[in-house]
Each structure stands twice: as structure tokens, then as C-alpha cells.
N, C-alpha and C positions, 0 to 999 in steps of 0.2 A: 355670715357664719349658715345663711340658710342656702345661699348662693354654693357654698364650698359642698355642705349634706349634697346638694343639690348633682356638681357637680361629680360628688364620689358617687350617691345612688345610681346616675346616668351610666357613666363607668362601666359599674359592678351588672347591670342588665347590659350593656352591650356585648361582654365576657360571657353573662354565665349564657344566653340566647346564642347566641354565637357559637359557647362551645357546646354545646348540645345541635348544630344544623347538622351534624353526620348523622343523627340518627333517623331524618329524611330522604324520600327522593333529590336529585337535582334541580328539577323545577319547581320544587315546593321549596330547599335549599332556594335557589338564585332570586326566588321572591321574596321571604320574608329577613333573606341578606340585606336585596335593596330597600329594604323598606326601615328597617334596624337602621342604615347609612343616613334615612331622611330622614328619620327621630331624633339620633344623635348632631348631626346635623343644626338640623333647628333649634336646638335646645342647650349648645353648643354658640350659638350668635347671640341666643337670648343672654345668655349668661357672658359673654362677651360686652355688647349694649347694657347689661347692666352696672358690671364693673365698671365701665369705663364711663360711664354717666354720675354712677356713686347711687345712685335711687334702685335701690332692689328691690322696692315695694313692685314696679313694675315688671315680676319677674310672672307673677301668680296672674297673670290675668290676659300675659300671651302665651303660659302654658296650657291656660285653657284653649286659649284656639287650636294647639294643636294636638293634644287630647282628643276633640271631636267632641265632646255632647254637649247636650241645652242646657245649662243650669244657670238661672239668674238671680243673683244673690237674695238683689233685697226681697222681689216676691216670693221665694224660696224663705226666709225667715221671716215671714209678717203671716205664713201659718202655721208660724211656731204655735203653741200656746205658753202664755208669760211665762213662765217656768223654764222653759228650752230655752224664752230668747237670751234671761236673766242672764244663763249659767253657759251661753254660747258666750257671751259678750265676756262675761270672765275669765273664759276657759282662751278666747281668744287672744282675750288682751295679757295673761302670765303667759301664753306659748309666746307673742309676739307673732303672729301669726294672721290674715284674714280670712274670709268664706271661701274665696277662689283656690289659695293658696293650700287650705286644707282638701276642699274636692279631691285639685290636680291628686296631691298626695293616695287619695282616697282611692281615685283611679288606677293611679300608677300599680297600689298594692295592691286590689283588685287582680286587673290586669298578670300581674304576677303569681300572686297565689293560680291563679285557676291556670300559668300555663307551665306552673312546679307541678300542683296537685300530679299534673297529668304526664310531668317526663321523669316522676317518681324523683321530686329533686327534692329531698329532705332536708337539707343544708339553706336552700332561698329560706324553703318553711318554713323552717327553725326561729328563720330570722325574724323572718315576718307576723308572725302568731301566738298567741298566749301557750305560757305552759301545758292547761288543759284543751283546748282545742286543738293544739300540735298534736296533741296525744293520740285523738283520733283520726287527725287525717296520714300520720303514722300507722297506724294500723288498719286504714282501706288504703295506703300504698303496699303496704309489707303482703295483708290478703289480699290484694287482685298480683304479684309476682307469687305469692305460691301456687295459684290458680295459672300462672303461666299466661298471666293475659294483661292485656295493655290495651289501655284510656286513650283516645286517639281524641281530644279538643283541637278546635277552630276556633277561636273567638274572634267573631268579622266584628264585632261592633258594641259598641258602649255608647248606648242612645241617649239614657238620659240619669243623673242623679240628682236626689234631696232629703237633703236631713229633717229625719224623723221628727228623733228629739234629741234632747244634751241632758245631762246629768251632772253635777258637780258635788260631790258628797268628797267633807274635808279635804282633800288636795287633789283628788280620786276622777279626773272624767272619765265621763261617756259616750260617745256617740253615736248615735243610730241615722246608719245610712239604707236609703233607700235605693236598690241599682237595677236596671233593665239594658240587658245585653241579650243580642245576637248571636246563637253558638251551634255549633254542628259537632255533637256526643257522639262518639260508639266505641263499644269495644271489639275485641281479638284477641282471636285464641293464638300458640303459639305458632298456629300455618296460617297465620294474617286471615283466618276466615274472621267474619263479621258476625258476633254471639248477641251482642245489644245494639240497639242504635243502626238510624241507617244514614250512611258518607255522603246525602247529597240532601238530610236533612235538616233544616237552619229552623232551631228553635226559639224563641223571643222566651225568655226568663226573665225571672222576677227576684233577687235577694234583697233579703235585708241583715248588713254586716252593723254588729255592732265593734267601734274604734277607741281602744280604749288608751291612755296614760294620765301618768304622772304628773302632775303639773307643777311641783315644785325639783322636778328632775330633770338637772341637765339636756343629757338625755332626746335630743327632740325627734326621735322616733312615736310612733302612735303601733300601737299591736291590732291587729283583727281577736279579739275575744271572744263573738259569736257571730256565728251563721245560722241560714233557714232562706229558706226558700216556701 
């Protein structure tokens, strides 16, 4: 089931990002399209090998290599307090996933949210965010549009991820993740003039995101329920 879901997500990401290629210049378009094809091919190869071997548990560690972030599950889990460790074990057991699989999904969600917010893609944001936090993103997007401004974002890398805490109240799970990334962010007006940020300035950004899920719900999706920097 997880492999089927992952395949659907992979296809969806490829479709959504490819759909937006017409909004950037030709050089950027070719570079992004090349990366998309490489990422899609790598994930498809992993899914194919896992399906042939019948070992779906091999997918998370391989996907970890594709995403490219450093994250050692044992050492990261050992840094958590006892309650968080216990909650994490219960959550992962109930969801039939492991640390690496969850972190791969968290990083994929982070990338999708960052890119979708910059592209004013409310449809994708609604799929990834809780209702409350979506309202904030929607307001920011519409405010930007009313001012004829555009957010330009280049997510260069996700350098490190770490689970900070895990909470389980009844059947509702919340996992807080610290994410370190390098990004270029700047805002342009209707005439393409940069009014905030710099086009060539790379910033190291530290985010704290909370992912939530009802572990009794058969839907495997986790939603981003809080973000802070």
C-alpha cells in the first residue's frame, strides 16, 4: 500500500511541477526538467526493485539517499526525551512505518510546500496543510497577488532534519521536525523589479514544522499543522 501511495505522490509531484515550468525562463526550465526526470527515474527504479523483491521495507533507506539529507535514525532518536521516544515507537508501529520513511515524506512535503507557496499553488497547499495553517498561507498568497508581487524561491538543498519531539494524545499524533535548508528568496513587483531580498543571496534557514495525523485513520497522509523559523 505504501508503495502505491508513493507512486501516486511521485506522479503528482512530477505533473504539478512540470505544469509550472512555463512560468520560468528557458534555461531554468531545462535544468528543473532534467532534475525532475532524474528524480522520477530514481524513485521508479526503487519502487520496481521493491515490488519485485516483495520487500517494501527497503524503500525508506533508498529514498533517504535520493532526498540527500543527512539523518541517522538511531542517534536522532536517542536525543529525544523518554516520552517522545515511547510515543514515536507507538506512532510508527500504528502507522506501519519507520523513522527513515517518515523523514523522507517530511522532506518531500517540505519541498512541495515551499515550492507551491512560491508558485501560488493553493490546490497543492490545501492537500498538504491543516485547515488552520492553510488559511494563513492562503491569506499571504492572496495578499501578494493583490499587490502584483511574486515570490521567487529556489530551494537549493535540505541539509539536515531531526525530530525534536513526538506527542500522542489518544489517537492523535504530532511529530515536530527541525529542518535546515539553503534557499534563495526574493520578491519582485509587476515590472520584475526586486523589491525584497536578493537574487544571488543564499540563506541558511532553520524551520520547525509540526506534522499531525490521526493514527486510527486509514488515510496515510500527514498534514503540516504548524510552521516556525
